C-alpha positions in Angstrom: -42.9 -32.9 1.2 -45.6 -34.7 -0.8 -47.5 -35.6 2.3 -47.5 -32.0 3.5 -48.5 -30.5 0.2 -51.4 -33.0 -0.3 -52.8 -32.1 3.1 -52.1 -28.4 2.6 -53.9 -28.2 -0.7 -56.8 -30.3 0.4 -57.6 -28.4 3.6 -55.7 -25.3 4.5 -55.3 -23.8 1.1 -58.9 -24.7 0.3 -60.1 -22.7 3.3 -57.8 -19.7 2.4 -59.2 -19.7 -1.1 -62.7 -19.7 0.3 -61.9 -16.7 2.5 -60.5 -15.0 -0.6 -63.8 -15.8 -2.5 -65.7 -14.2 0.4 -63.5 -11.1 0.2 -61.5 -11.4 3.5 -58.2 -12.2 1.7 -56.9 -10.3 -1.4 -54.3 -12.8 -2.5 -52.9 -16.2 -1.7 -49.7 -17.5 -3.4 -47.9 -20.7 -2.7 -44.2 -20.9 -3.8 -41.3 -23.3 -3.7 -37.7 -22.3 -4.2 -36.2 -23.0 -7.6 -32.6 -23.1 -6.3 -30.9 -24.5 -3.2 -30.7 -22.3 -0.2 -28.3 -22.2 2.8 -29.2 -23.7 6.1 -30.7 -21.0 8.3 -32.4 -19.3 5.4 -33.9 -22.5 4.0 -37.6 -22.9 3.4 -39.4 -25.5 1.3 -42.9 -24.0 0.8 -43.9 -20.4 1.4 -47.5 -19.2 1.4 -48.1 -15.5 1.2 -51.5 -14.4 2.3 -52.6 -10.8 1.9 -55.5 -10.0 4.2 -57.8 -7.1 3.6 -57.5 -6.4 7.3 -54.4 -7.4 9.2 -56.4 -8.2 12.3 -57.9 -11.1 10.4 -54.5 -12.6 10.0 -53.9 -12.7 13.8 -57.3 -14.0 14.8 -58.6 -10.6 16.0 -61.2 -10.1 13.3 -64.6 -11.4 14.6 -66.3 -11.5 11.2 -63.4 -13.4 9.7 -63.3 -15.9 12.5 -67.0 -16.5 12.2 -66.8 -16.8 8.4 -63.8 -19.2 8.7 -65.6 -21.4 11.3 -68.7 -21.6 9.0 -66.6 -22.4 5.9 -64.7 -25.1 7.8 -67.9 -26.7 9.1 -69.4 -26.6 5.6 -66.4 -27.8 3.7 -65.1 -30.3 6.2 -68.1 -31.5 8.2 -66.1 -34.4 9.8 -64.3 -32.4 12.4 -62.4 -35.4 13.7 -61.0 -36.2 10.3 -60.2 -32.6 9.6 -58.3 -32.3 12.9 -56.4 -35.6 12.2 -55.3 -34.4 8.8 -54.2 -31.1 10.2 -52.2 -32.9 12.9 -50.5 -35.0 10.3 -49.7 -31.9 8.2 -48.2 -30.1 11.2 -46.3 -33.2 12.3 -44.3 -33.2 9.1 -43.7 -29.4 9.4 -40.2 -28.7 10.5 -40.6 -25.0 11.1 -43.5 -22.5 10.7 -43.9 -18.8 11.2 -46.4 -16.1 10.2 -45.8 -12.6 9.0 -49.1 -10.9 8.6 -49.4 -8.4 5.7 -52.0 -5.7 5.1 -52.1 -3.5 1.9 -50.3 -0.2 2.6 -52.6 2.9 2.4 
């Protein structure tokens, strides 16, 4: 878990917070369960991301994609190192799924 969280905070969460600073994301929360959970419902870390526009969360928002690419290049100029760290983070990830949220009108 420690290896995942270190890489997560360093890169992925940092980029999400930058997108929040730029106004594309309303909220980012990272949580861990306090109590033990059963097998099929088990999760160790949950990140909730509230996008201002749901399309951004599924890669359909062109302005978001451009802003994310620019932030990634600026914050992590060594692309090979960034990609290697992300590969390590995903290698220790047992399961991953996305549920994209958008504020209700």
